[in-house]
mmCIF file of the N, C-alpha and C atoms, coordinates in Angstrom:
data_MODEL
# 
_entry.id   MODEL 
# 
loop_
_atom_site.group_PDB 
_atom_site.id 
_atom_site.type_symbol 
_atom_site.label_atom_id 
_atom_site.label_alt_id 
_atom_site.label_comp_id 
_atom_site.label_asym_id 
_atom_site.label_entity_id 
_atom_site.label_seq_id 
_atom_site.pdbx_PDB_ins_code 
_atom_site.Cartn_x 
_atom_site.Cartn_y 
_atom_site.Cartn_z 
_atom_site.occupancy 
_atom_site.B_iso_or_equiv 
_atom_site.pdbx_formal_charge 
_atom_site.auth_seq_id 
_atom_site.auth_comp_id 
_atom_site.auth_asym_id 
_atom_site.auth_atom_id 
_atom_site.pdbx_PDB_model_num 
ATOM 1   N N  . MET A 1 1  ? 82.950  115.118 92.825  1.00 0.00 ? 1  MET A N  1 
ATOM 2   C CA . MET A 1 1  ? 82.897  113.861 93.534  1.00 0.00 ? 1  MET A CA 1 
ATOM 3   C C  . MET A 1 1  ? 81.589  113.130 93.241  1.00 0.00 ? 1  MET A C  1 
ATOM 4   N N  . ASP A 1 2  ? 80.576  113.879 92.832  1.00 0.00 ? 2  ASP A N  1 
ATOM 5   C CA . ASP A 1 2  ? 79.320  113.244 92.451  1.00 0.00 ? 2  ASP A CA 1 
ATOM 6   C C  . ASP A 1 2  ? 79.535  112.331 91.248  1.00 0.00 ? 2  ASP A C  1 
ATOM 7   N N  . ASP A 1 3  ? 80.317  112.782 90.285  1.00 0.00 ? 3  ASP A N  1 
ATOM 8   C CA . ASP A 1 3  ? 80.616  111.951 89.117  1.00 0.00 ? 3  ASP A CA 1 
ATOM 9   C C  . ASP A 1 3  ? 81.368  110.693 89.539  1.00 0.00 ? 3  ASP A C  1 
ATOM 10  N N  . PHE A 1 4  ? 82.353  110.836 90.406  1.00 0.00 ? 4  PHE A N  1 
ATOM 11  C CA . PHE A 1 4  ? 83.118  109.690 90.889  1.00 0.00 ? 4  PHE A CA 1 
ATOM 12  C C  . PHE A 1 4  ? 82.176  108.656 91.507  1.00 0.00 ? 4  PHE A C  1 
ATOM 13  N N  . ALA A 1 5  ? 81.246  109.096 92.316  1.00 0.00 ? 5  ALA A N  1 
ATOM 14  C CA . ALA A 1 5  ? 80.312  108.185 92.974  1.00 0.00 ? 5  ALA A CA 1 
ATOM 15  C C  . ALA A 1 5  ? 79.430  107.447 91.968  1.00 0.00 ? 5  ALA A C  1 
ATOM 16  N N  . LYS A 1 6  ? 79.101  108.091 90.866  1.00 0.00 ? 6  LYS A N  1 
ATOM 17  C CA . LYS A 1 6  ? 78.178  107.506 89.893  1.00 0.00 ? 6  LYS A CA 1 
ATOM 18  C C  . LYS A 1 6  ? 78.841  106.597 88.864  1.00 0.00 ? 6  LYS A C  1 
ATOM 19  N N  . ILE A 1 7  ? 80.137  106.717 88.694  1.00 0.00 ? 7  ILE A N  1 
ATOM 20  C CA . ILE A 1 7  ? 80.835  105.910 87.690  1.00 0.00 ? 7  ILE A CA 1 
ATOM 21  C C  . ILE A 1 7  ? 80.904  104.465 88.145  1.00 0.00 ? 7  ILE A C  1 
ATOM 22  N N  . ALA A 1 8  ? 80.535  103.562 87.260  1.00 0.00 ? 8  ALA A N  1 
ATOM 23  C CA . ALA A 1 8  ? 80.584  102.131 87.553  1.00 0.00 ? 8  ALA A CA 1 
ATOM 24  C C  . ALA A 1 8  ? 81.044  101.391 86.302  1.00 0.00 ? 8  ALA A C  1 
ATOM 25  N N  . GLY A 1 9  ? 81.687  100.262 86.513  1.00 0.00 ? 9  GLY A N  1 
ATOM 26  C CA . GLY A 1 9  ? 82.037  99.396  85.391  1.00 0.00 ? 9  GLY A CA 1 
ATOM 27  C C  . GLY A 1 9  ? 83.394  99.662  84.768  1.00 0.00 ? 9  GLY A C  1 
ATOM 28  N N  . VAL A 1 10 ? 84.038  100.748 85.142  1.00 0.00 ? 10 VAL A N  1 
ATOM 29  C CA . VAL A 1 10 ? 85.377  101.054 84.648  1.00 0.00 ? 10 VAL A CA 1 
ATOM 30  C C  . VAL A 1 10 ? 86.219  101.552 85.822  1.00 0.00 ? 10 VAL A C  1 
ATOM 31  N N  . PRO A 1 11 ? 87.522  101.367 85.764  1.00 0.00 ? 11 PRO A N  1 
ATOM 32  C CA . PRO A 1 11 ? 88.367  101.905 86.828  1.00 0.00 ? 11 PRO A CA 1 
ATOM 33  C C  . PRO A 1 11 ? 88.284  103.431 86.873  1.00 0.00 ? 11 PRO A C  1 
ATOM 34  N N  . VAL A 1 12 ? 88.228  103.966 88.073  1.00 0.00 ? 12 VAL A N  1 
ATOM 35  C CA . VAL A 1 12 ? 88.168  105.418 88.245  1.00 0.00 ? 12 VAL A CA 1 
ATOM 36  C C  . VAL A 1 12 ? 88.967  105.796 89.490  1.00 0.00 ? 12 VAL A C  1 
ATOM 37  N N  . MET A 1 13 ? 89.592  106.960 89.412  1.00 0.00 ? 13 MET A N  1 
ATOM 38  C CA . MET A 1 13 ? 90.444  107.414 90.513  1.00 0.00 ? 13 MET A CA 1 
ATOM 39  C C  . MET A 1 13 ? 90.357  108.926 90.624  1.00 0.00 ? 13 MET A C  1 
ATOM 40  N N  . THR A 1 14 ? 90.380  109.415 91.843  1.00 0.00 ? 14 THR A N  1 
ATOM 41  C CA . THR A 1 14 ? 90.581  110.836 92.075  1.00 0.00 ? 14 THR A CA 1 
ATOM 42  C C  . THR A 1 14 ? 91.853  110.980 92.890  1.00 0.00 ? 14 THR A C  1 
ATOM 43  N N  . ALA A 1 15 ? 92.607  112.008 92.585  1.00 0.00 ? 15 ALA A N  1 
ATOM 44  C CA . ALA A 1 15 ? 93.827  112.308 93.332  1.00 0.00 ? 15 ALA A CA 1 
ATOM 45  C C  . ALA A 1 15 ? 93.860  113.814 93.544  1.00 0.00 ? 15 ALA A C  1 
ATOM 46  N N  . ASN A 1 16 ? 93.787  114.232 94.788  1.00 0.00 ? 16 ASN A N  1 
ATOM 47  C CA . ASN A 1 16 ? 93.729  115.641 95.103  1.00 0.00 ? 16 ASN A CA 1 
ATOM 48  C C  . ASN A 1 16 ? 94.957  116.048 95.907  1.00 0.00 ? 16 ASN A C  1 
ATOM 49  N N  . LEU A 1 17 ? 95.601  117.075 95.458  1.00 0.00 ? 17 LEU A N  1 
ATOM 50  C CA . LEU A 1 17 ? 96.730  117.664 96.154  1.00 0.00 ? 17 LEU A CA 1 
ATOM 51  C C  . LEU A 1 17 ? 96.265  119.055 96.567  1.00 0.00 ? 17 LEU A C  1 
ATOM 52  N N  . GLU A 1 18 ? 96.151  119.300 97.842  1.00 0.00 ? 18 GLU A N  1 
ATOM 53  C CA . GLU A 1 18 ? 95.562  120.550 98.322  1.00 0.00 ? 18 GLU A CA 1 
ATOM 54  C C  . GLU A 1 18 ? 96.539  121.715 98.185  1.00 0.00 ? 18 GLU A C  1 
ATOM 55  N N  . VAL A 1 19 ? 96.599  122.244 96.958  1.00 0.00 ? 19 VAL A N  1 
ATOM 56  C CA . VAL A 1 19 ? 97.495  123.361 96.670  1.00 0.00 ? 19 VAL A CA 1 
ATOM 57  C C  . VAL A 1 19 ? 96.754  124.543 96.037  1.00 0.00 ? 19 VAL A C  1 
ATOM 58  N N  . GLY A 1 20 ? 95.450  124.422 95.881  1.00 0.00 ? 20 GLY A N  1 
ATOM 59  C CA . GLY A 1 20 ? 94.681  125.506 95.305  1.00 0.00 ? 20 GLY A CA 1 
ATOM 60  C C  . GLY A 1 20 ? 94.465  125.351 93.815  1.00 0.00 ? 20 GLY A C  1 
ATOM 61  N N  . HIS A 1 21 ? 93.749  126.313 93.270  1.00 0.00 ? 21 HIS A N  1 
ATOM 62  C CA . HIS A 1 21 ? 93.297  126.252 91.879  1.00 0.00 ? 21 HIS A CA 1 
ATOM 63  C C  . HIS A 1 21 ? 94.441  126.210 90.870  1.00 0.00 ? 21 HIS A C  1 
ATOM 64  N N  . GLY A 1 22 ? 95.532  126.888 91.151  1.00 0.00 ? 22 GLY A N  1 
ATOM 65  C CA . GLY A 1 22 ? 96.640  126.940 90.205  1.00 0.00 ? 22 GLY A CA 1 
ATOM 66  C C  . GLY A 1 22 ? 97.491  125.685 90.175  1.00 0.00 ? 22 GLY A C  1 
ATOM 67  N N  . GLY A 1 23 ? 97.201  124.738 91.070  1.00 0.00 ? 23 GLY A N  1 
ATOM 68  C CA . GLY A 1 23 ? 97.977  123.506 91.104  1.00 0.00 ? 23 GLY A CA 1 
ATOM 69  C C  . GLY A 1 23 ? 99.435  123.781 91.429  1.00 0.00 ? 23 GLY A C  1 
ATOM 70  N N  . THR A 1 24 ? 100.315 123.066 90.803  1.00 0.00 ? 24 THR A N  1 
ATOM 71  C CA . THR A 1 24 ? 101.746 123.219 91.058  1.00 0.00 ? 24 THR A CA 1 
ATOM 72  C C  . THR A 1 24 ? 102.475 123.703 89.808  1.00 0.00 ? 24 THR A C  1 
ATOM 73  N N  . ILE A 1 25 ? 101.747 124.332 88.903  1.00 0.00 ? 25 ILE A N  1 
ATOM 74  C CA . ILE A 1 25 ? 102.305 124.724 87.609  1.00 0.00 ? 25 ILE A CA 1 
ATOM 75  C C  . ILE A 1 25 ? 103.476 125.692 87.744  1.00 0.00 ? 25 ILE A C  1 
ATOM 76  N N  . SER A 1 26 ? 103.508 126.495 88.803  1.00 0.00 ? 26 SER A N  1 
ATOM 77  C CA . SER A 1 26 ? 104.585 127.476 88.959  1.00 0.00 ? 26 SER A CA 1 
ATOM 78  C C  . SER A 1 26 ? 105.859 126.856 89.537  1.00 0.00 ? 26 SER A C  1 
ATOM 79  N N  . GLN A 1 27 ? 105.794 125.606 89.948  1.00 0.00 ? 27 GLN A N  1 
ATOM 80  C CA . GLN A 1 27 ? 106.969 124.924 90.477  1.00 0.00 ? 27 GLN A CA 1 
ATOM 81  C C  . GLN A 1 27 ? 107.819 124.383 89.328  1.00 0.00 ? 27 GLN A C  1 
ATOM 82  N N  . PRO A 1 28 ? 109.086 124.104 89.594  1.00 0.00 ? 28 PRO A N  1 
ATOM 83  C CA . PRO A 1 28 ? 109.939 123.558 88.526  1.00 0.00 ? 28 PRO A CA 1 
ATOM 84  C C  . PRO A 1 28 ? 109.308 122.324 87.873  1.00 0.00 ? 28 PRO A C  1 
ATOM 85  N N  . ASN A 1 29 ? 109.322 122.296 86.566  1.00 0.00 ? 29 ASN A N  1 
ATOM 86  C CA . ASN A 1 29 ? 108.764 121.201 85.767  1.00 0.00 ? 29 ASN A CA 1 
ATOM 87  C C  . ASN A 1 29 ? 107.285 120.947 86.032  1.00 0.00 ? 29 ASN A C  1 
ATOM 88  N N  . GLY A 1 30 ? 106.583 121.924 86.545  1.00 0.00 ? 30 GLY A N  1 
ATOM 89  C CA . GLY A 1 30 ? 105.154 121.792 86.795  1.00 0.00 ? 30 GLY A CA 1 
ATOM 90  C C  . GLY A 1 30 ? 104.797 121.132 88.105  1.00 0.00 ? 30 GLY A C  1 
ATOM 91  N N  . GLY A 1 31 ? 105.788 120.741 88.896  1.00 0.00 ? 31 GLY A N  1 
ATOM 92  C CA . GLY A 1 31 ? 105.549 120.182 90.223  1.00 0.00 ? 31 GLY A CA 1 
ATOM 93  C C  . GLY A 1 31 ? 104.901 118.804 90.206  1.00 0.00 ? 31 GLY A C  1 
ATOM 94  N N  . LEU A 1 32 ? 104.328 118.458 91.346  1.00 0.00 ? 32 LEU A N  1 
ATOM 95  C CA . LEU A 1 32 ? 103.760 117.120 91.540  1.00 0.00 ? 32 LEU A CA 1 
ATOM 96  C C  . LEU A 1 32 ? 102.568 116.831 90.634  1.00 0.00 ? 32 LEU A C  1 
ATOM 97  N N  . VAL A 1 33 ? 101.736 117.829 90.395  1.00 0.00 ? 33 VAL A N  1 
ATOM 98  C CA . VAL A 1 33 ? 100.560 117.599 89.548  1.00 0.00 ? 33 VAL A CA 1 
ATOM 99  C C  . VAL A 1 33 ? 100.996 117.260 88.129  1.00 0.00 ? 33 VAL A C  1 
ATOM 100 N N  . ALA A 1 34 ? 101.982 117.965 87.621  1.00 0.00 ? 34 ALA A N  1 
ATOM 101 C CA . ALA A 1 34 ? 102.481 117.669 86.277  1.00 0.00 ? 34 ALA A CA 1 
ATOM 102 C C  . ALA A 1 34 ? 103.114 116.283 86.223  1.00 0.00 ? 34 ALA A C  1 
ATOM 103 N N  . ALA A 1 35 ? 103.877 115.923 87.246  1.00 0.00 ? 35 ALA A N  1 
ATOM 104 C CA . ALA A 1 35 ? 104.513 114.601 87.269  1.00 0.00 ? 35 ALA A CA 1 
ATOM 105 C C  . ALA A 1 35 ? 103.465 113.494 87.258  1.00 0.00 ? 35 ALA A C  1 
ATOM 106 N N  . ALA A 1 36 ? 102.413 113.656 88.052  1.00 0.00 ? 36 ALA A N  1 
ATOM 107 C CA . ALA A 1 36 ? 101.348 112.653 88.087  1.00 0.00 ? 36 ALA A CA 1 
ATOM 108 C C  . ALA A 1 36 ? 100.609 112.605 86.750  1.00 0.00 ? 36 ALA A C  1 
ATOM 109 N N  . SER A 1 37 ? 100.386 113.749 86.148  1.00 0.00 ? 37 SER A N  1 
ATOM 110 C CA . SER A 1 37 ? 99.695  113.801 84.860  1.00 0.00 ? 37 SER A CA 1 
ATOM 111 C C  . SER A 1 37 ? 100.498 113.109 83.761  1.00 0.00 ? 37 SER A C  1 
ATOM 112 N N  . VAL A 1 38 ? 101.784 113.353 83.730  1.00 0.00 ? 38 VAL A N  1 
ATOM 113 C CA . VAL A 1 38 ? 102.642 112.712 82.734  1.00 0.00 ? 38 VAL A CA 1 
ATOM 114 C C  . VAL A 1 38 ? 102.698 111.205 82.970  1.00 0.00 ? 38 VAL A C  1 
ATOM 115 N N  . ALA A 1 39 ? 102.753 110.794 84.243  1.00 0.00 ? 39 ALA A N  1 
ATOM 116 C CA . ALA A 1 39 ? 102.751 109.357 84.547  1.00 0.00 ? 39 ALA A CA 1 
ATOM 117 C C  . ALA A 1 39 ? 101.458 108.716 84.058  1.00 0.00 ? 39 ALA A C  1 
ATOM 118 N N  . TRP A 1 40 ? 100.322 109.375 84.264  1.00 0.00 ? 40 TRP A N  1 
ATOM 119 C CA . TRP A 1 40 ? 99.039  108.845 83.792  1.00 0.00 ? 40 TRP A CA 1 
ATOM 120 C C  . TRP A 1 40 ? 99.059  108.673 82.267  1.00 0.00 ? 40 TRP A C  1 
ATOM 121 N N  . LEU A 1 41 ? 99.523  109.690 81.581  1.00 0.00 ? 41 LEU A N  1 
ATOM 122 C CA . LEU A 1 41 ? 99.571  109.618 80.117  1.00 0.00 ? 41 LEU A CA 1 
ATOM 123 C C  . LEU A 1 41 ? 100.539 108.542 79.643  1.00 0.00 ? 41 LEU A C  1 
ATOM 124 N N  . ASP A 1 42 ? 101.695 108.447 80.297  1.00 0.00 ? 42 ASP A N  1 
ATOM 125 C CA . ASP A 1 42 ? 102.652 107.392 79.920  1.00 0.00 ? 42 ASP A CA 1 
ATOM 126 C C  . ASP A 1 42 ? 102.048 106.014 80.111  1.00 0.00 ? 42 ASP A C  1 
ATOM 127 N N  . TRP A 1 43 ? 101.302 105.828 81.176  1.00 0.00 ? 43 TRP A N  1 
ATOM 128 C CA . TRP A 1 43 ? 100.664 104.541 81.435  1.00 0.00 ? 43 TRP A CA 1 
ATOM 129 C C  . TRP A 1 43 ? 99.571  104.268 80.407  1.00 0.00 ? 43 TRP A C  1 
ATOM 130 N N  . GLN A 1 44 ? 98.671  105.225 80.252  1.00 0.00 ? 44 GLN A N  1 
ATOM 131 C CA . GLN A 1 44 ? 97.506  105.013 79.395  1.00 0.00 ? 44 GLN A CA 1 
ATOM 132 C C  . GLN A 1 44 ? 97.845  104.980 77.906  1.00 0.00 ? 44 GLN A C  1 
ATOM 133 N N  . LEU A 1 45 ? 98.750  105.827 77.476  1.00 0.00 ? 45 LEU A N  1 
ATOM 134 C CA . LEU A 1 45 ? 99.038  105.936 76.047  1.00 0.00 ? 45 LEU A CA 1 
ATOM 135 C C  . LEU A 1 45 ? 100.211 105.081 75.590  1.00 0.00 ? 45 LEU A C  1 
ATOM 136 N N  . ASN A 1 46 ? 101.141 104.825 76.498  1.00 0.00 ? 46 ASN A N  1 
ATOM 137 C CA . ASN A 1 46 ? 102.352 104.101 76.119  1.00 0.00 ? 46 ASN A CA 1 
ATOM 138 C C  . ASN A 1 46 ? 102.487 102.738 76.784  1.00 0.00 ? 46 ASN A C  1 
ATOM 139 N N  . GLY A 1 47 ? 101.546 102.402 77.673  1.00 0.00 ? 47 GLY A N  1 
ATOM 140 C CA . GLY A 1 47 ? 101.610 101.111 78.364  1.00 0.00 ? 47 GLY A CA 1 
ATOM 141 C C  . GLY A 1 47 ? 102.799 100.988 79.299  1.00 0.00 ? 47 GLY A C  1 
ATOM 142 N N  . ASP A 1 48 ? 103.292 102.099 79.797  1.00 0.00 ? 48 ASP A N  1 
ATOM 143 C CA . ASP A 1 48 ? 104.473 102.127 80.663  1.00 0.00 ? 48 ASP A CA 1 
ATOM 144 C C  . ASP A 1 48 ? 104.142 101.523 82.034  1.00 0.00 ? 48 ASP A C  1 
ATOM 145 N N  . THR A 1 49 ? 104.703 100.358 82.327  1.00 0.00 ? 49 THR A N  1 
ATOM 146 C CA . THR A 1 49 ? 104.393 99.666  83.586  1.00 0.00 ? 49 THR A CA 1 
ATOM 147 C C  . THR A 1 49 ? 104.979 100.380 84.795  1.00 0.00 ? 49 THR A C  1 
ATOM 148 N N  . GLN A 1 50 ? 106.074 101.112 84.612  1.00 0.00 ? 50 GLN A N  1 
ATOM 149 C CA . GLN A 1 50 ? 106.630 101.886 85.737  1.00 0.00 ? 50 GLN A CA 1 
ATOM 150 C C  . GLN A 1 50 ? 105.704 103.051 86.071  1.00 0.00 ? 50 GLN A C  1 
ATOM 151 N N  . ALA A 1 51 ? 105.164 103.706 85.072  1.00 0.00 ? 51 ALA A N  1 
ATOM 152 C CA . ALA A 1 51 ? 104.232 104.806 85.287  1.00 0.00 ? 51 ALA A CA 1 
ATOM 153 C C  . ALA A 1 51 ? 102.947 104.315 85.940  1.00 0.00 ? 51 ALA A C  1 
ATOM 154 N N  . ALA A 1 52 ? 102.529 103.096 85.619  1.00 0.00 ? 52 ALA A N  1 
ATOM 155 C CA . ALA A 1 52 ? 101.315 102.526 86.212  1.00 0.00 ? 52 ALA A CA 1 
ATOM 156 C C  . ALA A 1 52 ? 101.428 102.409 87.720  1.00 0.00 ? 52 ALA A C  1 
ATOM 157 N N  . LYS A 1 53 ? 102.636 102.263 88.219  1.00 0.00 ? 53 LYS A N  1 
ATOM 158 C CA . LYS A 1 53 ? 102.841 102.117 89.664  1.00 0.00 ? 53 LYS A CA 1 
ATOM 159 C C  . LYS A 1 53 ? 102.463 103.376 90.441  1.00 0.00 ? 53 LYS A C  1 
ATOM 160 N N  . TRP A 1 54 ? 102.312 104.490 89.762  1.00 0.00 ? 54 TRP A N  1 
ATOM 161 C CA . TRP A 1 54 ? 101.814 105.701 90.418  1.00 0.00 ? 54 TRP A CA 1 
ATOM 162 C C  . TRP A 1 54 ? 100.356 105.502 90.863  1.00 0.00 ? 54 TRP A C  1 
ATOM 163 N N  . PHE A 1 55 ? 99.620  104.618 90.180  1.00 0.00 ? 55 PHE A N  1 
ATOM 164 C CA . PHE A 1 55 ? 98.167  104.537 90.341  1.00 0.00 ? 55 PHE A CA 1 
ATOM 165 C C  . PHE A 1 55 ? 97.642  103.168 90.751  1.00 0.00 ? 55 PHE A C  1 
ATOM 166 N N  . THR A 1 56 ? 98.396  102.109 90.519  1.00 0.00 ? 56 THR A N  1 
ATOM 167 C CA . THR A 1 56 ? 97.883  100.758 90.725  1.00 0.00 ? 56 THR A CA 1 
ATOM 168 C C  . THR A 1 56 ? 98.577  100.063 91.884  1.00 0.00 ? 56 THR A C  1 
ATOM 169 N N  . GLY A 1 57 ? 97.895  99.067  92.423  1.00 0.00 ? 57 GLY A N  1 
ATOM 170 C CA . GLY A 1 57 ? 98.443  98.270  93.507  1.00 0.00 ? 57 GLY A CA 1 
ATOM 171 C C  . GLY A 1 57 ? 98.222  98.914  94.863  1.00 0.00 ? 57 GLY A C  1 
ATOM 172 N N  . PRO A 1 58 ? 98.325  98.113  95.910  1.00 0.00 ? 58 PRO A N  1 
ATOM 173 C CA . PRO A 1 58 ? 98.079  98.623  97.268  1.00 0.00 ? 58 PRO A CA 1 
ATOM 174 C C  . PRO A 1 58 ? 99.115  99.659  97.707  1.00 0.00 ? 58 PRO A C  1 
ATOM 175 N N  . ASP A 1 59 ? 100.288 99.621  97.101  1.00 0.00 ? 59 ASP A N  1 
ATOM 176 C CA . ASP A 1 59 ? 101.343 100.570 97.451  1.00 0.00 ? 59 ASP A CA 1 
ATOM 177 C C  . ASP A 1 59 ? 101.586 101.575 96.333  1.00 0.00 ? 59 ASP A C  1 
ATOM 178 N N  . CYS A 1 60 ? 100.517 101.962 95.633  1.00 0.00 ? 60 CYS A N  1 
ATOM 179 C CA . CYS A 1 60 ? 100.703 102.902 94.528  1.00 0.00 ? 60 CYS A CA 1 
ATOM 180 C C  . CYS A 1 60 ? 101.354 104.181 95.038  1.00 0.00 ? 60 CYS A C  1 
ATOM 181 N N  . ARG A 1 61 ? 102.118 104.809 94.170  1.00 0.00 ? 61 ARG A N  1 
ATOM 182 C CA . ARG A 1 61 ? 102.898 105.983 94.579  1.00 0.00 ? 61 ARG A CA 1 
ATOM 183 C C  . ARG A 1 61 ? 102.013 107.095 95.147  1.00 0.00 ? 61 ARG A C  1 
ATOM 184 N N  . LEU A 1 62 ? 100.909 107.381 94.483  1.00 0.00 ? 62 LEU A N  1 
ATOM 185 C CA . LEU A 1 62 ? 100.022 108.418 94.997  1.00 0.00 ? 62 LEU A CA 1 
ATOM 186 C C  . LEU A 1 62 ? 99.325  107.980 96.276  1.00 0.00 ? 62 LEU A C  1 
ATOM 187 N N  . CYS A 1 63 ? 99.017  106.683 96.378  1.00 0.00 ? 63 CYS A N  1 
ATOM 188 C CA . CYS A 1 63 ? 98.301  106.158 97.548  1.00 0.00 ? 63 CYS A CA 1 
ATOM 189 C C  . CYS A 1 63 ? 99.149  106.229 98.820  1.00 0.00 ? 63 CYS A C  1 
ATOM 190 N N  . THR A 1 64 ? 100.440 106.140 98.682  1.00 0.00 ? 64 THR A N  1 
ATOM 191 C CA . THR A 1 64 ? 101.320 106.101 99.849  1.00 0.00 ? 64 THR A CA 1 
ATOM 192 C C  . THR A 1 64 ? 101.957 107.454 100.154 1.00 0.00 ? 64 THR A C  1 
ATOM 193 N N  . ASP A 1 65 ? 101.706 108.448 99.314  1.00 0.00 ? 65 ASP A N  1 
ATOM 194 C CA . ASP A 1 65 ? 102.239 109.789 99.538  1.00 0.00 ? 65 ASP A CA 1 
ATOM 195 C C  . ASP A 1 65 ? 101.220 110.581 100.349 1.00 0.00 ? 65 ASP A C  1 
ATOM 196 N N  . PRO A 1 66 ? 101.540 110.964 101.584 1.00 0.00 ? 66 PRO A N  1 
ATOM 197 C CA . PRO A 1 66 ? 100.554 111.627 102.448 1.00 0.00 ? 66 PRO A CA 1 
ATOM 198 C C  . PRO A 1 66 ? 100.090 112.989 101.932 1.00 0.00 ? 66 PRO A C  1 
ATOM 199 N N  . ARG A 1 67 ? 100.753 113.541 100.945 1.00 0.00 ? 67 ARG A N  1 
ATOM 200 C CA . ARG A 1 67 ? 100.320 114.839 100.399 1.00 0.00 ? 67 ARG A CA 1 
ATOM 201 C C  . ARG A 1 67 ? 99.097  114.708 99.492  1.00 0.00 ? 67 ARG A C  1 
ATOM 202 N N  . TRP A 1 68 ? 98.837  113.497 99.009  1.00 0.00 ? 68 TRP A N  1 
ATOM 203 C CA . TRP A 1 68 ? 97.723  113.255 98.092  1.00 0.00 ? 68 TRP A CA 1 
ATOM 204 C C  . TRP A 1 68 ? 96.554  112.620 98.825  1.00 0.00 ? 68 TRP A C  1 
ATOM 205 N N  . LYS A 1 69 ? 95.348  113.065 98.494  1.00 0.00 ? 69 LYS A N  1 
ATOM 206 C CA . LYS A 1 69 ? 94.119  112.405 98.947  1.00 0.00 ? 69 LYS A CA 1 
ATOM 207 C C  . LYS A 1 69 ? 93.613  111.616 97.746  1.00 0.00 ? 69 LYS A C  1 
ATOM 208 N N  . VAL A 1 70 ? 93.606  110.289 97.870  1.00 0.00 ? 70 VAL A N  1 
ATOM 209 C CA . VAL A 1 70 ? 93.304  109.400 96.745  1.00 0.00 ? 70 VAL A CA 1 
ATOM 210 C C  . VAL A 1 70 ? 92.072  108.556 97.049  1.00 0.00 ? 70 VAL A C  1 
ATOM 211 N N  . GLN A 1 71 ? 91.212  108.443 96.054  1.00 0.00 ? 71 GLN A N  1 
ATOM 212 C CA . GLN A 1 71 ? 90.096  107.500 96.093  1.00 0.00 ? 71 GLN A CA 1 
ATOM 213 C C  . GLN A 1 71 ? 90.129  106.728 94.789  1.00 0.00 ? 71 GLN A C  1 
ATOM 214 N N  . ARG A 1 72 ? 89.951  105.405 94.899  1.00 0.00 ? 72 ARG A N  1 
ATOM 215 C CA . ARG A 1 72 ? 89.954  104.539 93.706  1.00 0.00 ? 72 ARG A CA 1 
ATOM 216 C C  . ARG A 1 72 ? 88.837  103.518 93.816  1.00 0.00 ? 72 ARG A C  1 
ATOM 217 N N  . LYS A 1 73 ? 88.356  103.108 92.661  1.00 0.00 ? 73 LYS A N  1 
ATOM 218 C CA . LYS A 1 73 ? 87.456  101.953 92.626  1.00 0.00 ? 73 LYS A CA 1 
ATOM 219 C C  . LYS A 1 73 ? 87.557  101.334 91.247  1.00 0.00 ? 73 LYS A C  1 
ATOM 220 N N  . GLY A 1 74 ? 87.376  100.029 91.215  1.00 0.00 ? 74 GLY A N  1 
ATOM 221 C CA . GLY A 1 74 ? 87.420  99.315  89.949  1.00 0.00 ? 74 GLY A CA 1 
ATOM 222 C C  . GLY A 1 74 ? 88.816  98.984  89.461  1.00 0.00 ? 74 GLY A C  1 
ATOM 223 N N  . PHE A 1 75 ? 89.825  99.217  90.268  1.00 0.00 ? 75 PHE A N  1 
ATOM 224 C CA . PHE A 1 75 ? 91.201  98.908  89.869  1.00 0.00 ? 75 PHE A CA 1 
ATOM 225 C C  . PHE A 1 75 ? 91.509  97.465  90.213  1.00 0.00 ? 75 PHE A C  1 
# 
């Protein structure tokens, strides 16, 4: 979180799902962490506007899901 606080000038986001060190990898298809990771890559690498909705806007998918603790700045 120290890095998050120090980053300026570019969009930055943290998304924490309190499931422990192993994440959700043992769940089918890698679980929620894998889904969010793939959405990030689809947005960043492929310009997928549907995937961007996981992270952008006041009603972003991660922002409105109570299982995730999200902090954003610069978006």
